[in-house]
N, C-alpha and C positions, 0 to 999 in steps of 0.2 A: 246293516250289511251282512249277508250270509257268510259263514265260515268257508274258506277255500282250502283245498288240499292240492298242493303242487307235487305231482309225482312224475311229471315228464316235461320236456321242453315245450311240448305243445300246450300243456296246461298253463304254463307261464305266458306263452304267446297269446293264448285266448284271453287270459286275464288282462294283460297289458293292452290288447286291442279294445277290450270292454272299457277299461279305465280311460283310454284316450277318447273313445266315442262319447262316454259320459261327460268328460271334461270339455270336449268340443261343443257340446250342447249347452251353450251359455244360459239359456232360459230355464233349463232343467234344474240346475243348481244342486245336484246330488253330491258332487265331489268338487271341493274347492282346489285351486291350483297348488297350494302348499301341501295339502294332504295327498294330492295326486303325485307330486314330486317325491314325497316320502315313500308312498306305496310303490312307485316305480323303482326307486332305489332299492327297497327291500326285495322286490320281485327279482331284480337283477342279481342280488346276493343269492337268492334261492336258485335262480337259473345256474349260477356258477357252481353251487353245491350239487345240483342234479348232473351237470356235465362232468364234474369231478368223480361223482359216484359211478357214472356210466363208464368212464375211462378206467377207473379202478376195477370194475367188474370185468372189463375186457382184458386188462392186463392179467388179472387172476386166472381167467380162462386160458389165456395163452401160456402162462406159466405151467398150468396143469397139463396142457397138451405137450409141452416140452419135456415134462417129467416122464411121460409115457414112452 
């Protein structure tokens, strides 16, 4: 499996969609259910971190504006 870099919510969305599609293809067998569950959980953690980072950046920008 290639390395993935999650830098945006859209990156995580595409990854989860790909994971679901591969899991749903029962004949393919690339990803088993346990692994998919773990990867989905981890992707959700990354998603939360991306959202938090985005909010932090927005708050910092607003604080800088208020200082001016």
